[in-house]
TINULUM-297778 format. One record per atom (N, C-alpha, C): chain; residue number from 1; atom name; x, y, z. Coordinates in steps of 0.1 Angstrom, whole numbers. Layout:
<atoms>
+------+-------+-------+-------+-------+-------+
: nuse : kolke : kolfi :     u :     v :     w :
+------+-------+-------+-------+-------+-------+
:    A :   NUM :    CA :     X :     Y :     Z :
...
+------+-------+-------+-------+-------+-------+
</atoms>
This chain:
<atoms>
+------+-------+-------+-------+-------+-------+
: nuse : kolke : kolfi :     u :     v :     w :
+------+-------+-------+-------+-------+-------+
:    A :     1 :     N :     9 :   -12 :     0 :
:    A :     1 :    CA :     0 :     0 :     0 :
:    A :     1 :     C :     9 :    12 :     0 :
:    A :     2 :     N :     6 :    21 :    -9 :
:    A :     2 :    CA :    15 :    33 :   -10 :
:    A :     2 :     C :    10 :    44 :     1 :
:    A :     3 :     N :    18 :    54 :     3 :
:    A :     3 :    CA :    15 :    64 :    13 :
:    A :     3 :     C :     2 :    71 :    11 :
:    A :     4 :     N :    -2 :    74 :    -2 :
:    A :     4 :    CA :   -14 :    81 :    -4 :
:    A :     4 :     C :   -26 :    73 :     0 :
:    A :     5 :     N :   -26 :    60 :    -4 :
:    A :     5 :    CA :   -37 :    51 :     0 :
:    A :     5 :     C :   -38 :    49 :    15 :
:    A :     6 :     N :   -26 :    48 :    22 :
:    A :     6 :    CA :   -26 :    47 :    36 :
:    A :     6 :     C :   -32 :    60 :    43 :
:    A :     7 :     N :   -28 :    71 :    38 :
:    A :     7 :    CA :   -34 :    84 :    43 :
:    A :     7 :     C :   -49 :    85 :    41 :
:    A :     8 :     N :   -53 :    81 :    29 :
:    A :     8 :    CA :   -67 :    81 :    26 :
:    A :     8 :     C :   -75 :    72 :    35 :
:    A :     9 :     N :   -69 :    60 :    37 :
:    A :     9 :    CA :   -76 :    50 :    46 :
:    A :     9 :     C :   -76 :    56 :    60 :
:    A :    10 :     N :   -65 :    62 :    65 :
:    A :    10 :    CA :   -65 :    68 :    78 :
:    A :    10 :     C :   -75 :    79 :    79 :
:    A :    11 :     N :   -76 :    87 :    69 :
:    A :    11 :    CA :   -86 :    98 :    69 :
:    A :    11 :     C :  -101 :    92 :    69 :
:    A :    12 :     N :  -103 :    81 :    62 :
:    A :    12 :    CA :  -116 :    75 :    62 :
:    A :    12 :     C :  -119 :    70 :    76 :
:    A :    13 :     N :  -109 :    64 :    83 :
:    A :    13 :    CA :  -112 :    60 :    97 :
:    A :    13 :     C :  -115 :    72 :   106 :
:    A :    14 :     N :  -108 :    83 :   104 :
:    A :    14 :    CA :  -110 :    95 :   111 :
:    A :    14 :     C :  -125 :   100 :   109 :
:    A :    15 :     N :  -129 :   100 :    96 :
:    A :    15 :    CA :  -143 :   104 :    93 :
:    A :    15 :     C :  -153 :    95 :   100 :
:    A :    16 :     N :  -151 :    82 :   100 :
:    A :    16 :    CA :  -160 :    73 :   106 :
:    A :    16 :     C :  -160 :    75 :   121 :
:    A :    17 :     N :  -149 :    78 :   127 :
:    A :    17 :    CA :  -148 :    80 :   142 :
:    A :    17 :     C :  -156 :    93 :   145 :
:    A :    18 :     N :  -154 :   103 :   137 :
:    A :    18 :    CA :  -161 :   116 :   139 :
:    A :    18 :     C :  -176 :   114 :   137 :
:    A :    19 :     N :  -180 :   106 :   127 :
:    A :    19 :    CA :  -194 :   104 :   125 :
:    A :    19 :     C :  -200 :    96 :   137 :
:    A :    20 :     N :  -193 :    86 :   142 :
:    A :    20 :    CA :  -198 :    79 :   154 :
:    A :    20 :     C :  -199 :    88 :   166 :
:    A :    21 :     N :  -189 :    96 :   168 :
:    A :    21 :    CA :  -189 :   106 :   179 :
:    A :    21 :     C :  -201 :   115 :   178 :
:    A :    22 :     N :  -203 :   121 :   166 :
:    A :    22 :    CA :  -214 :   130 :   164 :
:    A :    22 :     C :  -228 :   123 :   167 :
:    A :    23 :     N :  -229 :   111 :   163 :
:    A :    23 :    CA :  -242 :   103 :   165 :
:    A :    23 :     C :  -244 :   101 :   180 :
:    A :    24 :     N :  -233 :    98 :   187 :
:    A :    24 :    CA :  -234 :    96 :   202 :
:    A :    24 :     C :  -237 :   109 :   209 :
:    A :    25 :     N :  -231 :   120 :   204 :
:    A :    25 :    CA :  -235 :   134 :   210 :
:    A :    25 :     C :  -249 :   137 :   208 :
:    A :    26 :     N :  -254 :   134 :   196 :
:    A :    26 :    CA :  -269 :   136 :   193 :
:    A :    26 :     C :  -278 :   128 :   202 :
:    A :    27 :     N :  -274 :   116 :   205 :
:    A :    27 :    CA :  -282 :   108 :   214 :
:    A :    27 :     C :  -281 :   113 :   228 :
:    A :    28 :     N :  -269 :   118 :   232 :
:    A :    28 :    CA :  -268 :   123 :   245 :
:    A :    28 :     C :  -275 :   137 :   247 :
:    A :    29 :     N :  -275 :   145 :   236 :
:    A :    29 :    CA :  -283 :   158 :   237 :
:    A :    29 :     C :  -297 :   155 :   238 :
:    A :    30 :     N :  -302 :   145 :   231 :
:    A :    30 :    CA :  -317 :   141 :   232 :
:    A :    30 :     C :  -320 :   137 :   246 :
:    A :    31 :     N :  -312 :   129 :   252 :
:    A :    31 :    CA :  -314 :   124 :   265 :
:    A :    31 :     C :  -313 :   136 :   275 :
:    A :    32 :     N :  -304 :   145 :   273 :
:    A :    32 :    CA :  -303 :   157 :   281 :
:    A :    32 :     C :  -315 :   165 :   281 :
:    A :    33 :     N :  -320 :   167 :   269 :
:    A :    33 :    CA :  -333 :   175 :   267 :
:    A :    33 :     C :  -344 :   169 :   274 :
:    A :    34 :     N :  -346 :   156 :   273 :
:    A :    34 :    CA :  -357 :   149 :   279 :
:    A :    34 :     C :  -356 :   150 :   295 :
:    A :    35 :     N :  -344 :   149 :   300 :
:    A :    35 :    CA :  -342 :   151 :   315 :
:    A :    35 :     C :  -345 :   165 :   319 :
:    A :    36 :     N :  -340 :   175 :   311 :
:    A :    36 :    CA :  -343 :   189 :   314 :
:    A :    36 :     C :  -358 :   192 :   314 :
:    A :    37 :     N :  -365 :   186 :   304 :
:    A :    37 :    CA :  -379 :   188 :   303 :
:    A :    37 :     C :  -386 :   183 :   315 :
:    A :    38 :     N :  -382 :   171 :   319 :
:    A :    38 :    CA :  -388 :   165 :   331 :
:    A :    38 :     C :  -386 :   174 :   343 :
:    A :    39 :     N :  -374 :   179 :   345 :
:    A :    39 :    CA :  -372 :   188 :   357 :
:    A :    39 :     C :  -380 :   201 :   356 :
:    A :    40 :     N :  -380 :   207 :   344 :
:    A :    40 :    CA :  -388 :   219 :   342 :
:    A :    40 :     C :  -402 :   218 :   344 :
:    A :    41 :     N :  -408 :   206 :   340 :
:    A :    41 :    CA :  -422 :   204 :   341 :
:    A :    41 :     C :  -427 :   201 :   355 :
:    A :    42 :     N :  -417 :   197 :   364 :
:    A :    42 :    CA :  -421 :   193 :   377 :
:    A :    42 :     C :  -425 :   206 :   385 :
:    A :    43 :     N :  -420 :   217 :   382 :
:    A :    43 :    CA :  -424 :   230 :   388 :
:    A :    43 :     C :  -417 :   234 :   401 :
:    A :    44 :     N :  -405 :   229 :   403 :
:    A :    44 :    CA :  -398 :   234 :   415 :
:    A :    44 :     C :  -386 :   242 :   411 :
:    A :    45 :     N :  -381 :   250 :   421 :
:    A :    45 :    CA :  -370 :   260 :   418 :
:    A :    45 :     C :  -357 :   253 :   420 :
:    A :    46 :     N :  -356 :   243 :   428 :
:    A :    46 :    CA :  -343 :   237 :   431 :
:    A :    46 :     C :  -345 :   222 :   434 :
:    A :    47 :     N :  -336 :   214 :   430 :
:    A :    47 :    CA :  -336 :   200 :   433 :
:    A :    47 :     C :  -322 :   196 :   436 :
:    A :    48 :     N :  -320 :   188 :   447 :
:    A :    48 :    CA :  -307 :   183 :   451 :
:    A :    48 :     C :  -307 :   168 :   448 :
:    A :    49 :     N :  -296 :   164 :   441 :
:    A :    49 :    CA :  -294 :   150 :   440 :
:    A :    49 :     C :  -282 :   146 :   449 :
:    A :    50 :     N :  -277 :   134 :   449 :
:    A :    50 :    CA :  -266 :   130 :   457 :
:    A :    50 :     C :  -254 :   137 :   454 :
:    A :    51 :     N :  -251 :   140 :   441 :
:    A :    51 :    CA :  -239 :   146 :   436 :
:    A :    51 :     C :  -241 :   160 :   431 :
:    A :    52 :     N :  -253 :   163 :   425 :
:    A :    52 :    CA :  -255 :   175 :   418 :
:    A :    52 :     C :  -267 :   183 :   424 :
:    A :    53 :     N :  -267 :   196 :   422 :
:    A :    53 :    CA :  -279 :   204 :   425 :
:    A :    53 :     C :  -283 :   211 :   413 :
:    A :    54 :     N :  -296 :   212 :   411 :
:    A :    54 :    CA :  -302 :   218 :   399 :
:    A :    54 :     C :  -311 :   230 :   403 :
:    A :    55 :     N :  -308 :   242 :   397 :
:    A :    55 :    CA :  -317 :   253 :   400 :
:    A :    55 :     C :  -324 :   256 :   387 :
:    A :    56 :     N :  -337 :   260 :   388 :
:    A :    56 :    CA :  -345 :   262 :   377 :
:    A :    56 :     C :  -351 :   276 :   378 :
:    A :    57 :     N :  -348 :   285 :   369 :
:    A :    57 :    CA :  -353 :   299 :   369 :
:    A :    57 :     C :  -361 :   303 :   357 :
:    A :    58 :     N :  -372 :   309 :   358 :
:    A :    58 :    CA :  -379 :   314 :   347 :
:    A :    58 :     C :  -374 :   328 :   344 :
:    A :    59 :     N :  -371 :   330 :   331 :
:    A :    59 :    CA :  -365 :   343 :   327 :
:    A :    59 :     C :  -373 :   349 :   315 :
:    A :    60 :     N :  -372 :   362 :   314 :
:    A :    60 :    CA :  -378 :   369 :   302 :
:    A :    60 :     C :  -366 :   376 :   295 :
:    A :    61 :     N :  -365 :   373 :   283 :
:    A :    61 :    CA :  -354 :   379 :   275 :
:    A :    61 :     C :  -359 :   387 :   263 :
:    A :    62 :     N :  -353 :   399 :   262 :
:    A :    62 :    CA :  -357 :   408 :   251 :
:    A :    62 :     C :  -345 :   410 :   242 :
:    A :    63 :     N :  -346 :   409 :   229 :
:    A :    63 :    CA :  -335 :   412 :   220 :
:    A :    63 :     C :  -340 :   422 :   210 :
:    A :    64 :     N :  -331 :   431 :   206 :
:    A :    64 :    CA :  -335 :   441 :   196 :
:    A :    64 :     C :  -327 :   440 :   184 :
:    A :    65 :     N :  -333 :   441 :   172 :
:    A :    65 :    CA :  -327 :   440 :   159 :
:    A :    65 :     C :  -322 :   454 :   156 :
:    A :    66 :     N :  -310 :   457 :   161 :
:    A :    66 :    CA :  -305 :   471 :   159 :
:    A :    66 :     C :  -301 :   473 :   145 :
:    A :    67 :     N :  -296 :   463 :   138 :
:    A :    67 :    CA :  -292 :   464 :   124 :
:    A :    67 :     C :  -304 :   470 :   115 :
:    A :    68 :     N :  -316 :   464 :   118 :
:    A :    68 :    CA :  -328 :   469 :   110 :
:    A :    68 :     C :  -331 :   483 :   114 :
:    A :    69 :     N :  -330 :   486 :   127 :
:    A :    69 :    CA :  -333 :   500 :   131 :
:    A :    69 :     C :  -323 :   510 :   125 :
:    A :    70 :     N :  -311 :   507 :   125 :
:    A :    70 :    CA :  -301 :   516 :   119 :
:    A :    70 :     C :  -303 :   518 :   104 :
:    A :    71 :     N :  -308 :   507 :    97 :
:    A :    71 :    CA :  -311 :   508 :    83 :
:    A :    71 :     C :  -322 :   519 :    81 :
:    A :    72 :     N :  -331 :   520 :    90 :
:    A :    72 :    CA :  -342 :   530 :    89 :
:    A :    72 :     C :  -338 :   544 :    92 :
:    A :    73 :     N :  -325 :   546 :    96 :
:    A :    73 :    CA :  -319 :   559 :    98 :
:    A :    73 :     C :  -324 :   566 :   111 :
:    A :    74 :     N :  -336 :   567 :   113 :
:    A :    74 :    CA :  -341 :   574 :   126 :
:    A :    74 :     C :  -348 :   563 :   134 :
:    A :    75 :     N :  -343 :   561 :   146 :
:    A :    75 :    CA :  -348 :   551 :   155 :
:    A :    75 :     C :  -357 :   557 :   166 :
:    A :    76 :     N :  -369 :   558 :   164 :
:    A :    76 :    CA :  -379 :   563 :   174 :
:    A :    76 :     C :  -381 :   552 :   184 :
:    A :    77 :     N :  -387 :   556 :   196 :
:    A :    77 :    CA :  -390 :   546 :   206 :
:    A :    77 :     C :  -400 :   536 :   200 :
:    A :    78 :     N :  -409 :   540 :   191 :
:    A :    78 :    CA :  -418 :   531 :   185 :
:    A :    78 :     C :  -411 :   520 :   177 :
:    A :    79 :     N :  -400 :   525 :   169 :
:    A :    79 :    CA :  -392 :   516 :   161 :
:    A :    79 :     C :  -385 :   506 :   170 :
:    A :    80 :     N :  -379 :   510 :   181 :
:    A :    80 :    CA :  -372 :   501 :   190 :
:    A :    80 :     C :  -382 :   490 :   195 :
:    A :    81 :     N :  -394 :   494 :   199 :
:    A :    81 :    CA :  -404 :   485 :   203 :
:    A :    81 :     C :  -408 :   475 :   192 :
:    A :    82 :     N :  -410 :   480 :   180 :
:    A :    82 :    CA :  -414 :   472 :   169 :
:    A :    82 :     C :  -404 :   461 :   166 :
:    A :    83 :     N :  -391 :   464 :   167 :
:    A :    83 :    CA :  -380 :   455 :   163 :
:    A :    83 :     C :  -375 :   447 :   175 :
:    A :    84 :     N :  -381 :   449 :   187 :
:    A :    84 :    CA :  -377 :   441 :   199 :
:    A :    84 :     C :  -385 :   428 :   199 :
:    A :    85 :     N :  -379 :   418 :   204 :
:    A :    85 :    CA :  -385 :   405 :   206 :
:    A :    85 :     C :  -384 :   401 :   221 :
:    A :    86 :     N :  -395 :   397 :   227 :
:    A :    86 :    CA :  -395 :   393 :   240 :
:    A :    86 :     C :  -398 :   378 :   241 :
:    A :    87 :     N :  -390 :   370 :   247 :
:    A :    87 :    CA :  -392 :   356 :   248 :
:    A :    87 :     C :  -392 :   352 :   263 :
:    A :    88 :     N :  -402 :   344 :   267 :
:    A :    88 :    CA :  -401 :   338 :   281 :
:    A :    88 :     C :  -394 :   325 :   279 :
:    A :    89 :     N :  -386 :   321 :   289 :
:    A :    89 :    CA :  -379 :   308 :   289 :
:    A :    89 :     C :  -376 :   304 :   303 :
:    A :    90 :     N :  -372 :   292 :   304 :
:    A :    90 :    CA :  -368 :   287 :   317 :
:    A :    90 :     C :  -353 :   283 :   316 :
:    A :    91 :     N :  -345 :   288 :   326 :
:    A :    91 :    CA :  -331 :   285 :   327 :
:    A :    91 :     C :  -329 :   274 :   337 :
:    A :    92 :     N :  -321 :   264 :   333 :
:    A :    92 :    CA :  -318 :   253 :   342 :
:    A :    92 :     C :  -303 :   252 :   344 :
:    A :    93 :     N :  -299 :   252 :   356 :
:    A :    93 :    CA :  -284 :   251 :   359 :
:    A :    93 :     C :  -281 :   239 :   368 :
:    A :    94 :     N :  -272 :   231 :   364 :
:    A :    94 :    CA :  -268 :   219 :   372 :
:    A :    94 :     C :  -253 :   221 :   376 :
:    A :    95 :     N :  -250 :   220 :   389 :
:    A :    95 :    CA :  -236 :   221 :   394 :
:    A :    95 :     C :  -234 :   210 :   404 :
:    A :    96 :     N :  -222 :   206 :   405 :
:    A :    96 :    CA :  -218 :   196 :   415 :
:    A :    96 :     C :  -218 :   202 :   428 :
:    A :    97 :     N :  -222 :   194 :   438 :
:    A :    97 :    CA :  -221 :   199 :   452 :
:    A :    97 :     C :  -207 :   202 :   456 :
:    A :    98 :     N :  -205 :   212 :   464 :
:    A :    98 :    CA :  -191 :   215 :   468 :
:    A :    98 :     C :  -187 :   206 :   479 :
:    A :    99 :     N :  -175 :   200 :   478 :
:    A :    99 :    CA :  -171 :   191 :   488 :
:    A :    99 :     C :  -165 :   199 :   500 :
:    A :   100 :     N :  -168 :   194 :   512 :
:    A :   100 :    CA :  -164 :   200 :   524 :
:    A :   100 :     C :  -149 :   198 :   527 :
+------+-------+-------+-------+-------+-------+
</atoms>
């Protein structure tokens, strides 16, 4: 086997390894989302496990499309409100317990 074929085969193995890793990450992200949904739907602000603590906070986030506003040249308060987006969401934070 010449060096070019060896490198191509090695790269093929690298591609396969990356593909397998990405598939595993996708499965883990799906499992993570399911667990987060379960915690959020339970309706509590904090939960302690044996190793980890989870805090759940409802937040309201507003973003403004300033690029569109600037394009209009004059940004009145009405324009700022028109191009603002407000989203309600729930923030979930998981941290390991501090060891004494």
